[in-house]
N, C-alpha and C positions, 0 to 999 in steps of 0.2 A: 316601302314598308320596313319597319325596324327588324333587325336580325334576331333580336332577343325578345322572347315572350315569357310570361310565367309558364311554369310547367303545365298548368291546367288549361292554357290557352288552346293548345292543339292536342287533342286526345288521339292516341294511336288506335288503330283498328283492333278489335277484339280477336286475339289469336284462337279463341274457342269457337268452333262452328256451332255446336249444339251439345246439349246434355242428354245422356241416357241414364237417368237415375243419378247415382253418385259418380258415374263415368263422364269425363269431359272429352269430347271428340274435337281435336284441334284441327284447324285449317291446314296446318303443315302436313299432317297425315292424309287428309282428304285430297289435297292438291297432288301430292306425290302418288297417291293411289289412282287418281284420275289420269295422271300422265302415264302410269304403267298400263292402265286399261286401253288408252288410245294407242300406245305402242303395241300392245297385244293385237288389237284389231288390225293395225297396219301389217304386222307380221303374218297374220292369218290370211289376209287378202293377197299379199305378195307371195306367200308360200303356195297358194293354190295355183299360181301361174307356173310354178316350178314342179308341180306334182307332189307337193307335201301336204298331207291331210291336216286339217285344223287342230286336231287333238295333239299333234306334235308340239305346237307352240303353247297350248294350254298346259301340257305336262312340263314343258321346259320352264314355264313361268312358276308352276307349283314348286319345282325344285330350285329354280334360280333366284326368285325374288327373296325368299328368306335368307339365302346365303349372301346375296348382294347387300341386303340390309345389315347383316351381321358383319360383313367385310367393311362396309362403309362406316359403321359405328366403331369397330375395332381399330381401324386406321385412324379415326379421329381421336379416340381415347388414348392411343399410344402417344400421339403428339401433344396431348394435353394431360399427360399422366400426373404432373405435379398437382393439378386441381383434383383429378379423380381419385388419386391416392388418399386425399383428405376427405373426399366426398364420394365414397364407393356406391352409395345408393343412387347417385345420379347417372351411373354408367348405363343403366337401362332406360333412362328418361329421354328417349329419342324424340318425344313430342316437343321437347324444348329446343330441338335443332341439334346440329352436330353430326351430320352424315356426310362423310367425305366421298365425293364422286369417284376418285381414283381407287378407293377401297372397294366401292361397289363394282367397279369395272374389273378389278382383279378377281373378285368372287364370282362374277358372272362368267368370265372367261374360263375359270377353272371348272365351273359346272358345265359349260358348253363343251369342253374337251371330253369330260366324262359322258355327257349325254349323247354327243355325236357318235361315240364309240358304241354306246349301249344300243342306239337306234340304227346304227350302220348308215349314218348320213355324214357327208363330208363336213368337217369342222368349218372349213372356209365357206362352204355353201351356207351353212347355218348362220354364221356370223355376218355374211353379206346381207342376208335377208333381215336380220334383226338390227343391223347398224342404224338405219333410219329410225327405227323404234327407240333405240338408245338416245339419240340426240333430240328426238321429239319429246321423250319423257324428261330429259334434262331441261329443255326449254320451258316446259310447264312446271317442273319441280322447283325451279328458281323462285316462283311466286310463293312457294311455301316459306322460303327465306324472307321474302318481302313481308309476309304476315307476322313473322317473328322478329322483324327489324334486325336482321342479321345479314351477313355476306354483303355489307355495304362498304363504301370507300371512305376516303378522308373527308375533312370538313370543306364545304363549299358554301357559296352564298345562295340565298333564295333566288336572287336575280339570275344566277347561273342555271338553276333548275328550270326557271320560267323560260329561259332562252332556248331550252330543249323542247319547248311546247308540250311539257308533260301535264297530264291532268292533275287537278288539285289534290286528289286523294293520294297520288304517288308522292307529290311534293310534301304533303303533310306527314306521310308515313316515314319520310326521310328526316324528320325533325326528331333527333334522338339524343338522349343524354350521353355525353362523352366525359368520362372521369379524367382523361388525360389527352386533351386535343392537341397539345403541343403548339409550337409557333407563337408562344407568348400568350396563349389563350387560357382563360380560367376554366375549370371544370364546369360543365353546364350543358344546356340543350343547344344543339347546332344542327344545321342541315348537312347532309352527307351525299357523296356520289352514290347514285343508285346502280352500283355495279351488278346487282342481281339482274337488273333490267338490261344492262349492256350484254351480259352473258346470255340471257334468255333470247334476246333478239339475234345475237350471233348464232346461237344454236338453231333458232327457227330458220334463219337463212341457210344454215348448214343442211337442214332437212330438205329444203328445196334444191340445194346443190346436189345432194346425194341422189335424190330421186331423178335428177336430171342426168347426171353422169352415168347412171346405170344403163342408160340408153346408148351409150357409146360402146365401142369395142373394147371393153375392159375384161380382164381375166378374173377368174374366180379368186376371191380373197381380197381383191383390190378395192372393193367398195368399203369393206370394213377397215382396211388400212387407210383409205382416204378419210374415213370418219375420224380415225385417231389423229391424223395430220390436221384436219380442219379444226376439230375441237381443241386440240392442244395449242394450236397457234393462237386462237382467240383467248384461251385461258391464260396463256403466258402473259399477254399484255394486260388483260383485265385484272389479273392477280396483283400486278404491280400497283394498282390503285387501292387495293383493299387494306383495311386496318386490322383484320382478324385472321390473317394468314397463319397456317400451321408452319412452324419454322423448323428447319433442320439445324441451322446455327443462328447466330445473332443476325446474320445478313442474308442467309440463303432461305428462300421460301420453298417449302416442300413441293407445292403445286407447280412452281416454275421449273424446278429441277426435274420433276416427273414429266412435265410437258415437253421439255427439250429432249429428254430421254426417249419418250414415245415417238416424237417426230423423227429422230435419227433412226430408231429401230424400225419404224414403219416404212420409211423410205428405203432402208437397206434391205429389208425383207422383200419389198416389192421388186427391187432390182434383181436380187439374187434368185427369187422364184422364177423370174423370166429367163435369166441367164442359164440356170440349171435345168430348165425344162419342167419345173414343178407346177407351172401355171398353164397347163395345156387347155383346160376347159374354160369356156367363156362364162360370164355371169349368167347368161340365159340358158346354158346347157341344163336340160331337165334332169331331175334326180335319177329317173329310170335309165335315161341314156348314159349318164355318167357311171351308173352302177355296171351297166353292160361293158363300157369301155374299161373300167377297172378290172372286171373279171377277165376280159380278153388279155389285158396287160399281165395279169397274174399267170394266165396259162402260158403266155409267151415266155415269161421268166422261168416257169417250170420246165418247159421244153429245152431251153438253153442250158439249164442245170443238168438235165439228163444227158445232153450231148457231151 
């Protein structure tokens, strides 16, 4: 089959899911919302095993989701400021895409720190429980990028995509106009690496891995740190295939630098917490039992000070 078709030959999927009067509801938002909902249901189910009431995660989502979205958008806008400075009205147009996961993660962690103190729940305990929710939501959310024809990689042949045994609707959606394909190619419609799919599958596998290793003798906090390591490893390599990366410099991709940083920090924190005795509780230590242990620890410290 010829690589080049008229632009009308392959129509992209409609990014609008449905209309509510003058309001257009985009698949991007619907899919991200669905991922967040499944993540919430997982956290509620897992939280019950640890003695945490469901309302805790509902409240956490009420506070955390808006901040995560704001963080994701702010992160993206900062790295695309040359465009948004000239088009300020588009800053709030998140339905067009442009949510950076690392920005969302920063926002979510900050809310979790505040929320854990407010509810008197260990931050590490909270993050361990929601870590699988994060990566599950990310796996689903990448399909929002698919509907917007974004987060894709460089130019490839149709034969390459067919060799991956992809369904026709994915192959066709990867037929995208490229104004500067490079490699001696003229501007036009070309097939692209479905990097959204690579990351979605990597994250889905990560979800399975995380729910598996939580059954091992891991310490509290280590499931969340494992999530950071797993996600960042895949993101580093997949990011190298993308053509729409946020750049720190002409040659440094922001997501790759952030991924390397998170891997190093997560490994270092995991080792230090064990060496310094800060990871005494296991993943399965119930909240009630942990609270009792912490109170006993506080009393012992108080007695030592009096002596």
